[in-house]
All heavy atoms as an XYZ file, in Angstrom:
1016
protein
N       9.884      5.007     -1.830
C       9.496      5.611     -3.193
C       9.996      7.035     -3.040
O       9.547      7.771     -2.029
C       8.011      5.524     -3.414
C       7.520      6.209     -4.562
C       6.029      6.231     -4.770
O       5.488      5.180     -4.443
O       5.553      7.263     -5.092
N      10.843      7.437     -3.953
C      11.196      8.942     -3.959
C      10.164      9.734     -4.523
O       9.593      9.531     -5.656
C      12.670      8.992     -4.746
C      13.681      8.318     -3.927
C      12.894     10.531     -4.837
C      14.925      8.129     -4.777
N       9.718     10.764     -3.853
C       8.687     11.580     -4.285
C       9.388     12.984     -4.967
O       8.742     13.420     -5.866
C       7.911     12.159     -3.113
C       7.076     11.056     -2.406
C       6.007     10.492     -3.076
O       4.999     11.360     -3.299
N       5.868      9.249     -3.359
N      10.433     13.503     -4.378
C      11.101     14.582     -4.862
C      12.523     14.636     -4.464
O      12.887     14.130     -3.486
C      10.350     15.854     -4.495
N      13.355     15.216     -5.392
C      14.744     15.251     -5.070
C      15.241     16.713     -5.732
O      15.044     16.922     -6.893
C      15.581     14.216     -5.645
C      17.090     14.146     -5.343
C      17.534     12.679     -5.363
C      18.013     14.898     -6.282
N      15.893     17.561     -4.816
C      16.377     18.718     -5.326
C      17.590     19.253     -4.626
O      18.081     18.441     -3.723
N      18.027     20.556     -4.941
C      19.253     20.979     -4.243
C      19.254     21.071     -2.753
O      20.144     20.963     -2.063
C      19.643     22.262     -4.733
C      20.153     22.240     -6.290
O      20.549     21.104     -6.701
O      20.176     23.264     -7.000
N      18.042     21.313     -2.289
C      17.830     21.518     -0.818
C      17.222     20.194     -0.023
O      16.918     20.338      1.132
C      16.742     22.662     -0.612
C      15.414     22.405     -1.125
O      15.263     21.545     -2.133
N      14.521     23.060     -0.618
N      17.184     19.068     -0.688
C      16.799     17.919      0.029
C      16.052     16.905     -0.847
O      16.089     16.898     -2.153
N      15.586     15.964     -0.101
C      14.795     14.876     -0.719
C      13.531     14.384      0.099
O      13.484     14.594      1.350
C      15.672     13.578     -0.846
C      15.073     12.445     -1.619
C      16.196     13.165      0.499
C      16.218     11.362     -2.177
N      12.438     14.047     -0.669
C      11.335     13.480      0.012
C      10.930     12.163     -0.472
O      11.061     11.718     -1.712
C       9.945     14.463     -0.330
C      10.365     15.714      0.175
C       8.924     13.829      0.378
C       9.294     16.845     -0.239
N      10.679     11.158      0.507
C      10.511      9.811      0.166
C       9.250      9.278      0.914
O       9.034      9.672      2.077
N       8.568      8.249      0.320
C       7.426      7.593      1.014
C       7.935      6.270      1.608
O       8.645      5.436      0.717
C       6.390      7.412      0.010
C       4.983      6.936      0.625
C       4.015      6.597     -0.388
C       3.592      7.733     -1.190
N       2.395      7.545     -2.202
N       7.707      6.108      2.815
C       8.389      4.878      3.516
C       7.210      4.018      4.166
O       6.092      4.599      4.454
C       9.333      5.324      4.442
C      10.324      6.261      4.159
C      11.240      6.777      5.355
C      11.215      5.673      3.039
N       7.406      2.806      4.255
C       6.362      1.868      4.921
C       6.926      1.606      6.309
O       7.949      1.098      6.474
C       6.313      0.666      4.241
C       5.565      0.797      2.827
C       4.912     -0.474      2.561
C       4.033     -0.208      1.294
N       2.779      0.135      1.624
N       6.142      1.910      7.347
C       6.512      1.678      8.900
C       6.375      0.303      9.029
O       5.734     -0.586      8.406
C       5.586      2.458      9.570
C       4.370      2.697      8.736
C       4.866      2.670      7.325
N       7.104     -0.294     10.103
C       7.036     -1.696     10.649
C       6.491     -1.719     11.965
O       6.452     -0.681     12.696
C       8.492     -2.330     10.558
O       9.348     -1.648     11.353
C       8.984     -2.311      9.063
N       6.234     -2.855     12.480
C       5.787     -3.175     13.908
C       6.914     -3.992     14.520
O       7.480     -4.887     13.830
C       4.450     -3.778     14.024
C       3.317     -3.015     13.415
C       2.000     -3.733     13.570
N       2.022     -5.320     13.437
C       2.108     -5.887     12.269
N       2.008     -5.392     11.226
N       2.249     -7.297     12.264
N       7.086     -3.837     15.819
C       8.095     -4.707     16.496
C       7.955     -6.230     16.256
O       8.747     -6.927     16.069
C       8.012     -4.309     18.046
C       7.437     -2.937     17.936
C       6.504     -2.961     16.797
N       6.610     -6.660     16.236
C       6.271     -8.019     16.160
C       6.509     -8.465     14.792
O       6.638     -9.762     14.528
C       4.838     -8.372     16.602
C       3.820     -7.653     15.732
O       4.126     -6.687     15.120
O       2.607     -8.084     15.840
N       6.724     -7.605     13.757
C       7.021     -8.107     12.443
C       8.476     -8.310     12.146
O       8.781     -8.849     11.156
C       6.400     -7.001     11.397
N       9.386     -7.731     12.995
C      10.810     -7.796     12.829
C      11.623     -8.497     13.990
O      12.741     -8.734     13.768
C      11.402     -6.532     12.336
C      10.820     -6.023     11.054
C      11.133     -5.412     13.414
N      10.989     -8.617     15.093
C      11.742     -9.268     16.197
C      10.966    -10.538     16.730
O       9.703    -10.466     16.899
C      11.666     -8.167     17.392
C      12.550     -6.929     16.946
C      12.431     -8.810     18.615
C      12.548     -5.787     17.959
N      11.675    -11.568     16.935
C      11.328    -12.798     17.542
C      11.966    -13.260     18.827
O      13.226    -13.131     18.693
C      11.335    -13.932     16.534
C      10.508    -13.750     15.204
C       8.915    -13.945     15.637
N       8.088    -13.776     14.353
C       7.258    -12.758     14.297
N       6.952    -11.913     15.311
N       6.523    -12.657     13.162
N      11.427    -13.428     19.845
C      10.015    -13.489     20.068
C       9.428    -12.107     20.126
O      10.218    -11.089     20.400
C       9.769    -14.167     21.484
C      11.100    -13.929     22.151
C      12.203    -13.911     20.978
N       8.163    -11.793     19.638
C       7.611    -10.635     19.494
C       7.532     -9.901     20.834
O       7.027    -10.492     21.929
C       6.300    -10.810     18.994
N       7.997     -8.690     20.969
C       7.906     -7.865     22.153
C       6.535     -7.195     22.247
O       5.807     -7.246     21.199
C       8.980     -6.737     21.933
C       9.121     -6.606     20.558
C       8.950     -7.993     19.886
N       6.213     -6.627     23.323
C       4.971     -5.950     23.506
C       5.286     -4.477     23.285
O       6.374     -4.053     23.287
C       4.394     -6.161     24.973
O       5.365     -5.765     25.818
C       3.971     -7.571     25.151
N       4.210     -3.777     22.888
C       4.496     -2.312     22.736
C       4.693     -1.982     21.305
O       4.680     -2.711     20.441
N       5.000     -0.632     21.156
C       5.283     -0.134     19.771
C       6.587      0.556     19.674
O       7.181      0.777     20.930
C       4.109      0.980     19.484
N       6.996      0.922     18.577
C       8.388      1.646     18.377
C       8.203      3.117     18.890
O       7.134      3.659     18.685
C       8.777      1.749     17.028
C       8.968      0.465     16.282
C       8.426      0.158     15.009
C       9.899     -0.582     16.425
N       8.851     -1.075     14.516
C       9.847     -1.444     15.370
C      10.904     -0.823     17.484
C      10.496     -2.711     15.356
C      11.643     -1.962     17.347
C      11.498     -2.953     16.280
N       9.220      3.661     19.646
C       9.212      5.076     19.728
C       9.606      5.655     18.349
O       9.117      6.568     17.863
C      10.354      5.566     20.785
C      10.395      7.016     21.017
C       9.114      7.658     21.562
C      11.410      7.234     22.070
N      10.679      5.093     17.769
C      11.098      5.456     16.352
C      11.366      4.143     15.754
O      12.066      3.240     16.260
C      12.236      6.342     16.235
C      12.469      6.656     14.813
C      13.476      5.942     16.990
C      13.365      7.736     14.494
N      10.674      3.892     14.641
C      10.888      2.635     13.826
C      12.278      2.535     13.265
O      12.692      3.463     12.535
C       9.706      2.752     12.663
C       9.811      1.425     11.824
O      10.816      0.774     11.718
O       8.618      1.122     11.170
N      13.023      1.411     13.560
C      14.460      1.421     13.187
C      14.416      1.282     11.723
O      15.503      1.700     11.000
C      14.965      0.180     13.966
C      13.836     -0.450     14.451
C      12.753      0.465     14.607
N      13.529      0.531     11.043
C      13.498      0.396      9.645
C      13.295      1.808      8.891
O      13.940      2.102      8.008
C      12.442     -0.554      9.140
C      12.336     -0.744      7.682
C      12.732     -2.041      9.784
N      12.399      2.572      9.563
C      12.215      3.992      8.954
C      13.524      4.766      9.145
O      13.910      5.572      8.222
C      10.942      4.687      9.589
C       9.746      4.202      9.235
C       8.645      5.136      9.911
C       9.547      4.241      7.783
N      14.091      4.706     10.313
C      15.365      5.446     10.618
C      16.408      5.047      9.607
O      17.282      5.882      8.937
C      15.880      5.115     11.982
N      16.673      3.792      9.197
C      17.510      3.279      8.297
C      17.166      3.797      6.862
O      18.044      4.211      6.073
C      17.733      1.732      8.311
C      18.631      1.303      7.269
O      19.972      1.598      7.443
O      18.342      0.678      6.278
N      15.897      3.688      6.570
C      15.276      4.222      5.248
C      15.574      5.594      5.012
O      16.071      6.172      3.964
C      13.859      3.914      5.144
O      13.581      2.537      5.125
N      15.452      6.366      6.212
C      15.797      8.001      6.063
C      17.310      8.100      5.707
O      17.569      8.968      4.941
C      15.528      8.555      7.481
C      15.858     10.118      7.512
S      17.532     10.331      8.151
C      17.632      9.484      9.775
N      18.132      7.250      6.324
C      19.564      7.429      5.985
C      19.875      6.993      4.522
O      20.854      7.501      3.919
C      20.412      6.593      7.023
C      20.436      7.058      8.473
C      21.052      6.036      9.347
C      21.242      8.313      8.615
N      19.131      6.045      4.030
C      19.290      5.593      2.628
C      18.881      6.811      1.809
O      19.387      7.047      0.728
C      18.409      4.483      2.339
C      18.945      3.150      3.004
C      20.283      2.624      2.786
O      20.700      2.756      1.773
N      20.990      2.218      3.843
N      17.758      7.578      2.200
C      17.392      8.771      1.289
C      18.505      9.717      1.281
O      18.823     10.335      0.217
C      16.115      9.296      1.886
C      14.846      8.569      1.608
C      13.681      9.242      2.454
C      14.517      8.424      0.150
N      19.131     10.047      2.449
C      20.338     11.038      2.591
C      21.492     10.359      1.564
O      22.019     11.277      0.866
C      20.820     11.120      3.976
C      22.075     11.927      4.028
C      19.743     11.669      4.773
N      21.696      9.137      1.671
C      22.699      8.572      0.748
C      22.342      8.752     -0.739
O      23.253      9.339     -1.433
C      22.779      7.010      0.983
C      23.973      6.315      0.267
C      24.552      5.217      1.090
C      23.523      5.755     -0.952
N      21.147      8.557     -0.956
C      20.713      8.814     -2.449
C      20.931     10.234     -2.879
O      21.407     10.595     -3.896
C      19.250      8.346     -2.687
C      19.050      6.828     -2.729
C      17.586      6.609     -2.557
C      19.670      6.120     -3.803
N      20.497     11.183     -1.908
C      20.655     12.592     -2.200
C      22.042     12.975     -2.333
O      22.540     13.654     -3.429
C      20.028     13.359     -1.062
C      20.051     14.846     -1.397
C      19.120     15.573     -2.118
C      21.101     15.772     -0.996
N      19.510     16.941     -2.285
C      20.882     17.122     -1.625
C      22.359     15.703     -0.308
C      21.553     18.213     -1.442
C      23.137     16.902     -0.200
C      22.722     18.041     -0.811
N      22.957     12.451     -1.516
C      24.391     12.940     -1.547
C      25.051     12.390     -2.837
O      25.831     13.079     -3.465
C      25.086     12.417     -0.175
N      24.725     11.183     -3.199
C      25.286     10.636     -4.475
C      24.824     11.454     -5.635
O      25.586     11.614     -6.509
C      24.901      9.126     -4.493
C      25.662      8.210     -3.566
C      27.159      8.173     -3.798
N      27.640      7.787     -5.200
C      28.006      6.589     -5.397
N      27.973      5.623     -4.563
N      28.361      6.351     -6.668
N      23.500     11.739     -5.656
C      22.861     12.362     -6.813
C      23.418     13.860     -6.972
O      23.735     14.311     -8.100
C      21.435     12.426     -6.731
N      23.540     14.553     -5.885
C      23.975     15.890     -5.889
C      25.352     16.141     -5.827
O      25.972     17.160     -6.426
C      23.157     16.682     -4.723
C      23.625     18.160     -4.730
C      21.658     16.587     -4.978
N      26.121     15.413     -5.024
C      27.405     15.554     -4.874
C      28.530     14.539     -5.233
O      29.742     14.547     -5.086
C      27.939     15.966     -3.251
C      27.123     17.215     -2.948
N      27.732     18.477     -3.243
C      26.070     17.436     -2.040
C      26.849     19.326     -2.762
N      25.900     18.756     -2.145
N      27.951     13.393     -5.725
C      28.735     12.385     -6.070
C      29.772     11.849     -5.037
O      30.800     11.484     -5.168
C      29.362     12.419     -7.429
C      30.022     11.039     -8.042
O      29.338     10.022     -7.674
O      31.097     11.033     -8.701
N      29.105     11.776     -3.831
C      29.817     11.287     -2.595
C      28.886     10.366     -1.825
O      27.806     10.652     -1.875
C      30.324     12.486     -1.772
C      31.321     13.446     -2.471
C      31.808     14.490     -1.521
O      32.173     14.070     -0.417
N      31.773     15.657     -2.040
N      29.470      9.415     -1.017
C      28.745      8.533     -0.255
C      28.907      9.081      1.269
O      29.938      9.287      1.733
C      29.381      7.188     -0.376
O      29.206      6.733     -1.674
C      28.524      6.153      0.515
N      27.709      9.204      1.968
C      27.698      9.722      3.240
C      27.640      8.534      4.298
O      27.095      7.473      4.044
C      26.495     10.532      3.341
C      25.502      9.744      2.408
C      26.341      9.240      1.301
N      28.256      8.648      5.326
C      27.990      7.860      6.538
C      27.447      8.700      7.698
O      27.974      9.762      7.924
C      29.276      7.063      6.987
C      29.803      6.106      5.984
C      31.318      5.551      6.439
C      28.882      4.897      5.795
N      26.577      8.138      8.495
C      25.976      8.914      9.535
C      27.047      9.125     10.622
O      27.954      8.186     10.870
C      24.880      8.051     10.189
C      24.991      6.629      9.492
C      26.007      6.855      8.308
N      27.132     10.200     11.281
C      28.136     10.593     12.216
C      27.530     11.263     13.573
O      28.029     11.082     14.652
C      29.198     11.574     11.765
O      28.522     12.611     11.035
N      26.413     11.933     13.450
C      25.893     12.587     14.531
C      24.366     12.637     14.387
O      23.716     12.953     13.295
C      26.458     14.032     14.801
C      25.654     14.734     15.947
C      27.847     13.978     14.978
N      23.636     12.406     15.561
C      22.284     12.673     15.656
C      22.026     13.208     17.111
O      22.092     12.592     18.018
C      21.263     11.580     15.557
C      19.769     11.892     15.513
S      18.735     10.651     15.392
C      18.660      9.912     17.187
N      21.806     14.561     17.224
C      21.701     15.241     18.316
C      20.442     14.794     19.217
O      20.458     14.625     20.404
C      21.888     16.828     18.264
C      23.166     17.268     17.816
C      23.284     18.710     17.622
O      22.272     19.371     17.709
O      24.413     19.065     17.179
N      19.272     14.875     18.467
C      18.032     14.583     19.216
C      16.932     14.248     18.269
O      16.986     14.525     17.064
C      17.529     15.820     19.993
O      17.436     16.966     19.073
N      15.948     13.369     18.858
C      14.800     12.985     18.096
C      13.554     13.494     18.912
O      13.487     13.306     20.128
C      14.670     11.527     17.897
C      13.491     10.999     17.230
C      13.118     11.157     15.952
C      12.473     10.405     18.162
C      11.887     10.976     15.415
C      11.243     10.090     17.508
C      10.982     10.420     16.268
O       9.812      9.949     15.763
N      12.626     14.145     18.251
C      11.463     14.569     18.867
C      10.350     13.815     18.387
O      10.077     13.600     17.177
C      11.118     16.046     18.490
C      12.337     16.890     19.067
C      13.455     17.150     18.363
C      12.181     17.521     20.288
C      14.422     17.992     18.785
C      13.175     18.301     20.862
C      14.393     18.578     20.191
O      15.289     19.240     20.690
N       9.534     13.112     19.317
C       8.437     12.204     19.026
C       7.120     13.072     19.181
O       6.863     13.622     20.324
C       8.497     11.108     20.031
C       7.380     10.161     19.967
N       7.353      9.222     18.910
C       6.327      9.921     20.658
C       6.140      8.569     19.155
N       5.587      8.890     20.186
N       6.374     13.124     18.066
C       5.054     13.801     18.215
C       3.822     12.887     18.178
O       2.792     13.098     18.754
C       4.952     14.793     17.046
N       3.916     11.753     17.473
C       2.861     10.719     17.413
C       3.486      9.461     17.033
O       4.600      9.296     16.391
C       1.926     11.156     16.360
N       2.724      8.328     17.396
C       3.170      7.031     17.081
C       3.095      6.742     15.554
O       2.345      7.091     14.872
C       2.317      6.018     17.787
C       1.321      6.904     18.624
C       1.527      8.344     18.135
N       4.378      6.025     15.130
C       4.342      5.695     13.652
C       3.352      4.659     13.434
O       2.958      4.477     12.293
C       5.819      5.152     13.400
C       6.727      6.085     13.240
C       7.727      6.446     14.364
C       7.071      6.843     12.067
C       8.627      7.534     14.202
C       8.001      7.806     12.007
C       8.815      8.070     13.078
N       3.056      3.764     14.349
C       2.019      2.718     14.172
C       0.735      3.308     13.581
O      -0.107      2.595     13.041
C       1.773      1.917     15.452
N       0.425      4.516     13.823
C      -0.714      5.176     13.357
C      -0.799      5.534     11.865
O      -1.858      5.846     11.348
C      -1.087      6.505     14.138
O      -0.128      7.494     13.871
N       0.294      5.143     11.255
C       0.450      5.640      9.793
C       0.607      4.244      8.900
O       1.359      3.233      9.444
C       1.500      6.425      9.573
N      -0.118      4.258      7.910
C       0.142      3.030      6.892
C       1.393      3.355      6.036
O       2.103      2.500      5.548
C      -1.133      2.814      6.009
C      -2.148      2.067      6.652
C      -3.462      2.252      5.835
N      -3.842      3.568      5.713
C      -4.555      4.061      4.683
N      -4.802      3.324      3.797
N      -4.841      5.333      4.726
N       1.536      4.653      5.708
C       2.711      5.095      4.922
C       3.234      6.332      5.717
O       2.483      7.090      6.246
C       2.618      5.518      3.520
C       2.051      4.356      2.660
C       1.755      4.780      1.315
O       1.251      5.869      1.114
O       1.975      3.911      0.401
N       4.578      6.611      5.643
C       5.204      7.705      6.363
C       5.881      8.532      5.193
O       6.718      7.873      4.456
C       6.119      7.252      7.374
C       6.933      8.458      7.958
C       5.272      6.582      8.476
N       5.653      9.796      5.060
C       6.356     10.801      4.309
C       7.641     11.200      5.035
O       7.444     11.792      6.178
C       5.535     11.915      3.873
C       5.951     12.573      2.612
C       5.837     11.721      1.327
C       5.175     13.790      2.289
N       8.767     10.983      4.382
C      10.027     11.534      5.100
C      10.546     12.593      4.275
O      10.923     12.442      3.154
C      10.989     10.496      5.217
S      12.561     10.922      5.989
N      10.580     13.854      4.821
C      11.130     15.015      4.163
C      12.431     15.485      4.819
O      12.468     15.547      6.004
C      10.044     16.132      4.259
C      10.575     17.449      3.567
C       9.485     18.465      3.709
O       8.511     18.427      2.869
O       9.451     19.304      4.641
N      13.542     15.293      3.940
C      14.806     15.642      4.468
C      15.292     17.005      3.983
O      15.663     17.181      2.781
C      15.833     14.513      4.165
C      15.229     13.131      4.771
C      17.242     14.945      4.680
C      16.055     12.071      4.301
N      15.282     17.966      4.789
C      15.832     19.257      4.375
C      17.435     19.347      4.633
O      17.851     19.019      5.668
C      15.217     20.402      5.195
C      15.678     21.818      4.956
C      15.321     22.847      5.973
O      14.690     22.456      6.904
O      15.521     23.991      5.793
N      18.070     19.715      3.630
C      19.568     19.872      3.824
C      19.742     21.166      4.364
O      19.527     22.271      3.740
C      20.237     19.679      2.410
C      19.955     18.364      1.878
C      21.796     19.903      2.632
C      20.271     17.173      2.763
N      20.367     21.276      5.607
C      20.456     22.495      6.394
C      21.652     23.181      5.955
O      21.741     24.432      5.961
C      20.300     22.243      7.888
C      20.619     23.432      8.732
C      19.097     21.657      8.249
N      22.769     22.517      5.656
C      24.070     23.014      5.275
C      24.700     22.262      4.206
O      24.718     21.172      4.242
C      24.958     23.184      6.496
O      25.425     21.946      6.891
N      25.065     23.087      3.114
C      25.686     22.362      2.083
C      27.206     22.265      2.399
O      27.607     22.944      3.178
C      25.664     23.306      0.899
C      24.295     23.468      0.274
C      23.810     22.218     -0.378
O      24.683     21.466     -0.902
N      22.543     22.047     -0.465
N      27.914     21.256      1.964
C      29.102     20.971      2.399
C      30.229     21.930      1.844
O      30.233     22.338      0.604
C      29.471     19.589      1.835
C      28.702     19.481      0.626
C      27.422     20.204      1.004
N      30.988     22.473      2.641
C      32.226     23.168      2.134
C      33.369     22.333      2.798
O      34.531     22.362      2.562
N      32.761     21.424      3.710
C      33.613     20.381      4.321
C      32.947     18.981      4.028
O      31.842     19.122      3.324
C      33.688     20.680      5.837
O      32.431     20.376      6.394
N      33.431     17.980      4.530
C      32.797     16.662      4.246
C      31.611     16.409      5.069
O      30.789     15.423      4.953
C      33.916     15.637      4.589
C      34.854     16.360      5.460
C      34.866     17.834      5.230
N      31.273     17.343      5.918
C      30.116     17.181      6.866
C      28.841     17.827      6.172
O      28.899     18.943      5.855
C      30.242     17.823      8.269
O      31.578     17.153      8.845
C      29.175     17.589      9.167
N      27.707     17.123      6.319
C      26.449     17.705      5.809
C      25.481     17.520      6.961
O      25.322     16.516      7.575
C      26.096     16.672      4.579
C      24.625     17.001      3.912
C      24.935     18.311      3.175
C      24.264     15.800      3.105
N      24.767     18.723      7.146
C      23.723     18.624      8.207
C      22.381     18.640      7.607
O      22.161     19.256      6.549
C      23.856     19.940      9.069
C      25.020     19.886     10.028
C      25.096     21.063     11.007
N      23.943     21.140     11.870
C      23.901     20.576     13.064
N      24.905     19.928     13.584
N      22.923     20.864     13.875
N      21.664     17.840      8.095
C      20.174     17.742      7.508
C      19.119     17.594      8.664
O      19.448     17.374      9.677
C      20.040     16.495      6.628
S      20.556     14.985      7.207
N      17.904     17.825      8.201
C      16.717     17.744      9.170
C      15.650     16.935      8.558
O      14.848     17.356      7.782
C      16.355     19.256      9.547
C      15.110     19.310     10.514
C      14.899     20.722     10.812
N      13.856     20.790     11.844
C      12.583     21.005     11.629
N      12.072     20.986     10.453
N      11.701     21.006     12.694
N      15.581     15.763      9.056
C      14.471     14.805      8.631
C      13.198     15.011      9.433
O      13.313     15.194     10.688
C      14.995     13.412      8.950
C      16.535     13.602      9.260
C      16.593     14.961      9.730
N      12.003     15.070      8.732
C      10.769     15.175      9.372
C       9.962     14.067      8.883
O       9.904     13.737      7.731
C      10.222     16.517      9.125
C       8.817     16.624      9.991
C      11.038     17.630      9.480
N       9.156     13.393      9.685
C       8.321     12.208      9.384
C       6.871     12.721      9.433
O       6.520     13.254     10.590
C       8.584     11.033     10.228
C       9.926     10.495     10.200
C      10.968     10.850     11.052
C      10.339      9.613      9.208
C      12.250     10.470     11.034
C      11.575      9.126      9.163
C      12.545      9.619     10.136
N       6.029     12.351      8.426
C       4.573     12.786      8.434
C       3.762     11.532      8.146
O       4.179     10.644      7.385
C       4.299     13.768      7.267
C       5.047     15.067      7.337
C       6.377     15.170      6.750
C       4.670     16.258      8.067
C       7.029     16.477      6.859
C       5.288     17.381      8.122
C       6.563     17.489      7.409
O       7.227     18.669      7.482
N       2.376     11.485      8.748
C       1.614     10.449      8.064
C       0.914     11.020      6.972
O       1.194     12.089      6.456
C       0.619     10.126      9.344
C      -0.377     11.242      9.714
O      -0.453     12.232      9.049
N      -1.001     11.191     10.658
N      -0.131     10.172      6.444
C      -0.757     10.367      5.262
C      -1.541     11.691      5.256
O      -1.754     12.336      4.173
C      -1.677      9.290      4.889
C      -1.068      7.843      4.781
C      -1.170      7.060      6.131
O      -1.283      7.748      7.193
O      -1.122      5.887      6.012
N      -2.086     11.993      6.383
C      -2.816     13.420      6.479
C      -1.873     14.668      6.724
O      -2.390     15.672      6.803
C      -3.775     13.220      7.743
N      -0.714     14.409      6.740
C       0.284     15.561      6.790
C       0.670     15.927      8.263
O       1.285     16.841      8.514
N       0.225     15.021      9.197
C       0.525     15.265     10.732
C       1.921     14.956     11.007
O       2.428     13.812     10.403
C      -0.382     14.562     11.486
C      -0.224     14.690     12.954
C      -1.149     13.914     13.900
N      -0.750     14.230     15.245
C      -1.041     13.351     16.191
N      -1.908     12.325     15.850
N      -0.828     13.558     17.461
N       2.593     15.770     11.621
C       4.074     15.485     12.078
C       4.129     14.275     13.017
O       3.413     14.318     14.016
C       4.764     16.750     12.584
C       6.145     16.283     13.057
C       4.801     17.783     11.520
N       4.865     13.200     12.801
C       5.100     12.168     13.586
C       6.262     12.245     14.533
O       6.426     11.782     15.629
C       5.140     10.649     12.828
C       3.884     10.458     11.917
C       4.236      9.294     11.163
C       2.636     10.262     12.835
N       7.309     12.997     13.887
C       8.537     13.314     14.561
C       9.546     13.878     13.750
O       9.297     13.821     12.394
N      10.637     14.331     14.365
C      11.783     14.763     13.560
C      13.013     14.744     14.268
O      12.948     14.582     15.445
C      11.467     16.336     13.139
C      11.438     17.250     14.367
C      12.526     18.100     14.737
C      10.494     17.614     15.106
N      12.071     18.833     15.807
C      10.779     18.577     16.029
C       9.170     17.216     15.277
C      10.090     19.085     17.002
C       8.188     17.729     16.322
C       8.718     18.577     17.186
N      14.158     14.847     13.490
C      15.524     14.643     14.158
C      16.200     16.116     13.971
O      16.016     16.937     13.059
C      16.253     13.827     13.431
C      15.823     12.376     13.650
S      16.919     11.148     12.805
C      16.002      9.663     12.973
N      16.895     16.435     14.922
C      17.690     17.729     14.949
C      19.160     17.413     15.036
O      19.498     16.392     15.699
C      17.261     18.750     16.050
C      15.987     19.249     16.015
C      15.807     20.361     15.069
O      16.739     20.780     14.350
O      14.496     20.617     14.673
N      20.031     18.103     14.380
C      21.339     17.964     14.406
C      21.824     16.619     13.887
O      22.862     16.139     14.152
N      21.199     16.250     12.663
C      21.538     14.933     12.030
C      22.793     15.455     11.033
O      22.586     16.335     10.261
C      20.504     14.437     11.245
C      20.720     13.296     10.393
S      20.846     11.785     11.424
C      21.732     10.735     10.296
N      23.827     14.721     11.240
C      25.084     14.972     10.336
C      25.541     13.662      9.766
O      25.468     12.584     10.360
C      26.152     15.554     11.117
C      25.886     17.005     11.662
C      27.117     17.506     12.383
O      28.110     16.880     12.433
O      26.989     18.633     12.960
N      26.010     13.792      8.579
C      26.599     12.670      7.797
C      27.953     13.213      7.445
O      28.216     14.407      7.119
C      25.877     12.026      6.656
C      24.525     11.488      7.174
C      25.570     13.164      5.649
N      28.854     12.320      7.306
C      30.153     12.651      6.681
C      30.268     12.044      5.309
O      30.189     10.751      5.196
C      31.392     12.208      7.670
O      31.179     12.759      8.973
C      32.723     12.593      7.217
N      30.667     12.912      4.347
C      30.584     12.479      2.919
C      32.096     12.205      2.461
O      33.090     12.909      2.943
C      30.043     13.392      2.175
C      28.478     13.522      2.327
S      27.548     14.606      1.162
C      28.616     15.989      0.844
N      32.203     11.284      1.603
C      33.540     10.905      1.058
C      33.409     10.470     -0.467
O      32.544      9.533     -0.518
C      34.399      9.988      1.861
O      35.573      9.647      1.266
N      34.053     10.844     -1.408
C      34.096     10.330     -2.705
C      34.687      8.859     -2.622
O      34.373      8.037     -3.462
C      34.719     11.176     -3.672
C      34.470     10.877     -5.106
C      34.912     12.015     -6.044
C      34.309     11.901     -7.349
N      33.085     12.410     -7.644
N      35.668      8.707     -1.763
C      36.436      7.491     -1.663
C      35.422      6.313     -1.376
O      35.642      5.225     -1.625
C      37.526      7.495     -0.621
N      34.280      6.574     -0.533
C      33.407      5.573     -0.259
C      32.608      5.186     -1.314
O      31.885      4.121     -1.243
C      32.489      6.060      0.992
C      33.209      6.297      2.335
C      32.174      6.927      3.266
C      33.686      5.007      2.843
N      32.441      5.841     -2.461
C      31.812      5.396     -3.594
C      32.300      4.014     -4.099
O      31.484      3.371     -4.733
C      31.960      6.523     -4.773
C      31.265      7.830     -4.482
O      30.688      8.050     -3.413
N      31.381      8.732     -5.402
N      33.445      3.673     -3.721
C      33.892      2.436     -4.254
C      33.162      1.305     -3.710
O      33.236      0.116     -4.274
C      35.536      2.269     -3.831
C      35.724      1.972     -2.433
C      37.215      2.028     -2.078
N      37.505      1.798     -0.766
C      37.147      2.094      0.399
N      36.199      3.035      0.418
N      37.514      1.689      1.635
N      32.550      1.429     -2.531
C      31.852      0.353     -1.886
C      30.638     -0.010     -2.937
O      30.362     -1.191     -3.057
C      31.224      0.824     -0.619
C      32.202      1.098      0.418
C      31.536      1.805      1.731
C      33.212     -0.003      0.800
N      30.013      0.852     -3.351
C      28.855      0.482     -4.344
C      29.386      0.022     -5.632
O      28.720     -0.764     -6.305
C      27.901      1.691     -4.583
O      28.409      2.761     -5.256
N      30.527      0.590     -6.171
C      31.096      0.048     -7.431
C      31.537     -1.312     -7.259
O      31.456     -2.021     -8.127
C      32.294      1.017     -7.899
C      31.722      2.305     -8.398
S      33.044      3.407     -9.101
C      33.789      3.999     -7.447
N      32.138     -1.719     -6.071
C      32.648     -3.113     -5.827
C      31.458     -4.023     -5.876
O      31.611     -5.030     -6.459
C      33.381     -3.166     -4.572
N      30.270     -3.657     -5.372
C      29.254     -4.527     -5.298
C      28.664     -4.766     -6.718
O      28.303     -5.798     -7.107
C      28.097     -3.949     -4.437
C      26.859     -4.843     -4.206
C      25.911     -4.344     -3.115
C      24.722     -5.247     -3.101
N      23.836     -4.960     -1.908
N      28.598     -3.596     -7.473
C      28.032     -3.654     -8.843
C      28.952     -4.560     -9.676
O      28.607     -5.391    -10.477
C      28.025     -2.308     -9.627
O      27.069     -1.521     -8.858
N      30.331     -4.452     -9.575
C      31.363     -5.156    -10.288
C      31.144     -6.673     -9.972
O      31.189     -7.577    -10.752
C      32.775     -4.788    -10.128
N      30.908     -6.990     -8.614
C      30.779     -8.476     -8.123
C      29.495     -8.932     -8.697
O      29.486    -10.132     -9.075
N      28.292     -8.279     -8.632
C      27.186     -8.752     -9.194
C      27.182     -8.995    -10.790
O      26.637    -10.014    -11.148
N      27.927     -8.176    -11.444
C      28.103     -8.386    -12.968
C      28.902     -9.501    -13.283
O      28.772    -10.113    -14.341
C      28.710     -7.091    -13.539
N      29.975    -10.004    -12.357
C      30.751    -11.122    -12.765
C      30.127    -12.398    -12.629
O      30.628    -13.458    -13.053
C      32.037    -10.862    -11.866
N      29.088    -12.501    -11.914
C      28.456    -13.855    -11.850
C      27.770    -14.261    -12.935
O      27.227    -13.959    -13.865
C      27.375    -13.705    -10.610
C      28.038    -13.533     -9.344
C      26.996    -13.506     -8.186
N      27.708    -13.290     -7.021
C      27.218    -12.792     -5.826
N      25.953    -12.607     -5.848
N      28.009    -12.725     -4.808
């Protein structure tokens, strides 16, 4: 669920998963970072880039992830993505931060970069055209 979208970023509410809910046979333990939340964070960046710059981004760099608390402790996760640098080039730097319902930081990424291209917009247009033809 998108909570806010502006020139400087996007905030979305995400649902965390457990390893035993997405992997069979079920492993023991918990995620260090939930892969579904990580993908959902990238989808938020995609939505922001399309809305603000009409370009489609692909992830290119993630320098580091800082783990503060387990995602399993949250029923919902608020993902706040600050856009650190606006593009003068096709590269966009952003800083995603994950919070639990009480506002406690669960983790954040530094050096997250995506490479944007208007040419990649054709991917979503092709899917829309294919769906309409059925």
